C-alpha positions in Angstrom: 30.7 -2.0 55.9 27.2 -1.2 54.3 25.3 -4.3 52.6 22.2 -2.6 52.2 22.9 -0.6 49.0 24.4 -3.6 47.4 21.6 -6.0 48.5 18.9 -3.2 47.3 20.9 -2.9 43.8 21.0 -6.8 43.8 17.2 -6.8 44.4 16.4 -4.3 42.0 18.2 -6.1 38.7 16.7 -9.2 39.8 13.4 -7.4 39.7 14.2 -6.0 36.6 15.2 -9.1 34.9 11.9 -11.0 35.9 9.8 -7.6 34.2 8.7 -9.0 30.7 9.7 -6.6 27.7 7.3 -4.7 26.6 6.5 -5.8 22.9 6.7 -3.5 20.0 3.3 -3.6 17.5 3.9 -2.3 13.8 0.7 -2.1 11.4 1.4 -2.4 8.2 -1.1 -0.9 5.7 -1.6 -0.7 1.8 -4.2 1.8 0.3 -4.8 2.4 -3.6 -6.4 5.5 -3.0 -7.4 6.4 -6.9 -6.4 8.9 -8.8 -6.0 11.5 -5.8 -5.2 14.6 -6.9 -2.9 17.6 -5.6 -6.3 20.0 -5.2 -10.0 18.8 -4.7 -12.4 19.9 -7.2 -14.4 23.5 -6.0 -17.6 21.8 -5.7 -20.4 19.8 -7.0 -20.8 21.7 -9.7 -17.5 21.3 -10.9 -17.5 17.3 -10.3 -20.6 17.1 -12.3 -18.8 18.9 -15.2 -15.7 16.9 -15.2 -18.3 13.7 -15.2 -19.8 15.0 -18.4 -16.6 15.8 -19.7 -15.3 12.4 -18.8 -18.3 11.0 -20.7 -17.6 12.8 -24.0 -14.1 12.6 -24.0 -12.9 9.1 -22.6 -9.5 9.7 -23.5 -8.0 11.9 -20.7 -5.6 13.7 -23.1 -8.4 14.8 -25.2 -10.5 16.3 -22.3 -10.5 20.5 -22.6 -10.5 21.0 -18.9 -7.1 20.0 -17.0 -8.7 19.3 -13.9 -10.9 16.6 -15.2 -7.8 14.8 -16.6 -8.2 12.3 -14.0 -10.0 9.0 -13.5 -11.7 10.4 -9.9 -13.5 13.5 -9.3 -13.4 14.5 -5.5 -14.4 17.7 -3.4 -12.8 18.4 -0.3 -15.6 16.7 1.8 -14.3 13.7 -0.3 -10.1 14.7 1.0 -11.5 14.6 4.5 -13.2 10.9 4.8 -10.2 10.1 3.5 -8.2 11.3 6.2 -10.9 10.1 8.3 -10.7 6.7 7.3 -6.6 6.4 7.3 -6.7 7.8 11.2 -8.8 4.6 11.5 -6.8 2.3 10.3 -4.1 3.5 13.0 -1.4 2.4 10.8 2.6 2.8 11.6 3.2 2.9 7.8 1.2 2.8 4.8 1.9 2.1 0.9 0.2 4.3 -1.1 -0.4 4.0 -5.1 -2.3 6.4 -7.4 -1.1 9.7 -5.8 -0.1 12.8 -7.8 2.3 14.5 -5.0 2.9 15.4 -2.1 0.3 18.1 -1.5 -2.2 15.2 -1.9 -0.8 13.1 0.4 -0.8 16.2 2.8 -4.8 16.5 2.4 -5.1 13.6 4.3 -2.3 12.7 6.6 -2.0 16.5 8.1 -5.5 17.7 7.3 -5.3 19.1 11.1 -8.5 17.5 12.1 -8.0 13.9 12.0 -4.3 14.1 11.6 -2.2 16.6 12.6 1.0 18.4 11.1 4.1 16.2 12.1 2.7 12.8 12.6 3.7 11.7 9.7 6.7 11.7 7.2 5.5 10.8 3.7 7.5 10.5 0.1 5.9 10.0 -3.2 7.8 8.5 -5.7 9.3 11.5 -7.9 9.0 9.2 -11.2 7.4 9.7 -13.5 7.4 13.5 -14.3 3.8 14.7 -14.6 2.8 11.3 -13.2 -0.9 11.3 -11.4 -0.5 7.9 -10.4 2.6 7.6 -8.6 3.2 5.1 -5.3 4.4 6.7 -2.3 5.1 5.6 1.8 4.4 7.1 4.5 5.6 6.3 8.3 4.4 7.7 11.4 7.1 9.8 12.8 7.9 8.1 15.9 8.9 4.8 14.5 11.4 6.9 12.1 15.3 6.3 12.9 16.9 6.8 9.5 14.7 6.2 6.3 16.4 6.1 3.0 14.3 6.4 0.0 15.2 5.3 -3.5 12.8 5.3 -6.7 12.9 2.3 -9.0 11.8 3.6 -12.0 12.6 0.7 -13.9 9.6 -1.4 -12.8 7.8 1.0 -14.9 9.1 0.9 -18.1 6.9 -2.0 -19.4 3.9 0.8 -19.3 2.6 2.8 -22.1 0.7 5.2 -19.7 1.2 6.1 -16.4 4.6 4.1 -15.8 4.7 4.1 -12.6 7.8 2.7 -11.2 8.4 1.3 -7.4 10.1 3.0 -4.1 12.2 1.3 -1.6 12.4 2.4 1.8 15.1 1.5 3.7 13.8 1.7 7.1 15.4 1.7 10.5 13.7 1.4 13.6 14.4 3.7 16.7 15.2 0.3 18.3 17.8 -0.4 15.3 16.1 -3.2 13.1 16.1 -2.8 9.4 14.6 -3.7 6.7 13.1 -2.8 3.4 9.9 -1.8 2.5 9.5 -2.3 -1.6 6.1 -0.5 -2.6 4.4 -1.3 -6.0 1.6 -0.8 -8.2 1.3 -3.3 -11.2 -0.4 -3.2 -14.8 -4.2 -3.4 -14.2 -6.2 -5.4 -16.9 -4.4 -9.0 -16.2 -5.9 -10.0 -13.0 -6.2 -13.7 -13.9 -9.8 -14.0 -15.2 -10.4 -15.4 -18.9 -11.3 -11.6 -20.3 -8.0 -10.6 -19.9 -6.4 -8.1 -21.7 -3.1 -9.6 -23.7 -0.9 -6.6 -23.9 -1.8 -6.1 -20.2 -0.5 -9.6 -19.3 2.6 -8.9 -21.3 3.1 -5.8 -19.6 2.7 -7.2 -16.4 4.6 -10.5 -17.1 7.6 -8.0 -17.7 7.1 -6.5 -14.9 7.2 -9.9 -12.7 10.7 -10.4 -14.8 12.0 -7.4 -13.5 10.7 -7.6 -10.0 12.7 -11.1 -9.4 15.9 -10.2 -10.9 15.2 -7.1 -8.5 14.6 -9.7 -5.9 17.6 -11.5 -6.6 19.9 -8.8 -5.9 18.5 -8.0 -2.5 19.3 -11.3 -1.5 22.4 -10.8 -2.1 22.1 -7.9 0.4 20.5 -10.2 3.0 18.1 -7.8 4.9 14.5 -8.6 5.3 12.1 -7.5 3.1 8.4 -6.3 2.8 6.6 -6.2 -0.8 3.7 -4.7 -0.8 1.2 -2.3 -3.3 -1.4 -3.1 -5.8 -0.3 -6.4 -7.9 -3.7 -5.7 -9.8 -3.6 -10.0 -9.7 -5.1 -12.7 -7.9 -2.1 -14.4 -6.5 -3.7 -16.9 -4.8 -5.5 -18.3 -8.0 -2.3 -17.8 -10.0 -0.4 -20.0 -7.1 -2.8 -22.8 -7.3 -2.5 -22.6 -11.2 0.9 -23.0 -11.5 1.2 -25.3 -8.7 -1.0 -27.9 -11.2 1.4 -27.1 -14.3 -0.9 -24.2 -15.8 0.5 -20.8 -15.0 -1.9 -18.4 -16.6 -0.4 -15.6 -18.8 0.8 -12.8 -17.0 1.9 -14.7 -14.1 4.0 -13.1 -11.3 4.1 -16.1 -9.0 6.5 -18.0 -10.3 9.0 -14.9 -10.0 8.1 -13.8 -6.5 7.7 -17.5 -5.1 11.7 -18.7 -4.7 12.6 -15.4 -2.8 11.6 -16.6 0.4 8.9 -14.6 0.6 5.4 -15.2 2.4 2.3 -14.2 1.1 0.2 -12.8 3.9 -2.9 -12.9 1.9 -2.6 -16.2 1.1 -6.4 -17.5 1.4 -8.0 -14.0 2.7 -11.2 -13.2 1.3 -12.2 -9.7 1.0 -15.8 -8.8 3.0 -18.0 -6.6 0.9 -17.7 -2.7 0.4 -14.2 -3.2 -0.3 -13.7 -3.6 -3.9 -16.5 -3.1 -7.1 -18.5 -6.4 -7.5 -17.1 -7.0 -10.6 -13.4 -8.1 -9.0 -14.9 -10.3 -6.6 -13.7 -11.6 -3.1 -10.1 -12.5 -3.9 -7.8 -9.5 -2.9 -5.2 -7.8 -5.6 -3.4 -5.6 -3.0 -1.1 -7.8 -1.5 1.7 -7.8 1.9 4.1 -9.9 1.4 7.4 -10.7 4.1 10.8 -12.2 4.3 10.5 -15.3 6.7 12.1 -13.4 9.5 9.1 -11.0 9.2 6.4 -13.1 8.3 7.4 -15.1 12.0 6.4 -12.0 13.4 2.8 -11.3 11.9 0.2 -11.3 14.4 -2.3 -14.4 13.7 -5.3 -13.5 12.6 -4.5 -9.2 12.2 -4.7 -9.0 8.5 -7.7 -6.8 7.6 -9.6 -5.0 5.1 -11.0 -1.6 6.1 -14.3 -0.8 4.0 -15.5 2.6 3.5 -17.4 4.1 7.0 -20.4 6.2 6.1 -20.3 10.1 7.1 -22.4 8.6 10.3 -19.3 7.1 11.5 -20.7 3.6 11.9 -21.9 1.2 9.2 -20.3 0.9 5.7 -20.8 1.6 2.5 -22.5 -1.5 0.3 -19.9 -1.0 -1.9 -16.3 1.1 -2.5 -18.1 4.4 -3.3 -15.6 5.5 -6.0 -15.3 9.1 -4.9 -13.3 7.6 -2.4 -11.5 4.9 -3.9 -12.1 1.6 -5.7 -10.1 -0.2 -3.0 -10.3 -0.6 0.4 -6.9 -0.8 2.9 -5.1 -3.8 3.6 -3.4 -3.9 7.1 -1.4 -6.4 9.1 0.3 -6.3 12.3 3.8 -6.9 13.4 4.8 -8.1 16.9 8.2 -8.2 18.2 
């Protein structure tokens, strides 16, 4: 008889059981990159020419130069700063808004300096056709076992320009965890203040109704969900008003509140250097999660990421227009 191997195996098993399981952490982010075009403009001279053309022709479609038919004008240097900023996020999943196409994301997710080819997988909503403000999702390749992407164009139907819809990813981690990620970019102009545009609020309300119906259907599926993006809405102020029986025009929260989604941005105030000062400190970008995922939030991990000056240390006093009028939000989950 040889008892030693058995004793050794038993001791090793007890040792392994005693070891704590290594925690799995995922950082989620949402980032409206403000008219991220597939191609940068060739020079600052071209940027200034487009800026002058935009002043002369406020309507995008009426501008004589096709490259000037956008809201933000950037050189390659601005794309490099965006790539650096995204690398500093150290995120594992990023929901993007206002992306023209896959080439635009390639310039900031595989630029060859801050991030390299093969690190990320990304998908841009194919709709609307010829859109310049599509939503997109990017996931670090190491976290992907399987991803199924579904465009949701119906979310964009109430919009009269850039009818950007939603994008749903059914995401399976290498560990086998499964959940949905729904990226949205809702109508601007109805943030919740006294100067809101009634037409914009009507469109936003219609989007909220569609979203509520879709979430009803998702609940039947029973899978956890992350809903994130640019809601263009102060949901804190709206939730407080609705609780007092005074839901403002364009309200979204009643359509979201009864679906068991936790608003991770509740009570969060933005630091200086994110939105332009006219937006205030209340976020309009949000991350909402099903209860089972909300339980995984690392306390205190929600943060906004103001843009860093080219020196890599100090921040711009406010979000520079050639980067974006939004800074990213991120949140850490732990299993």
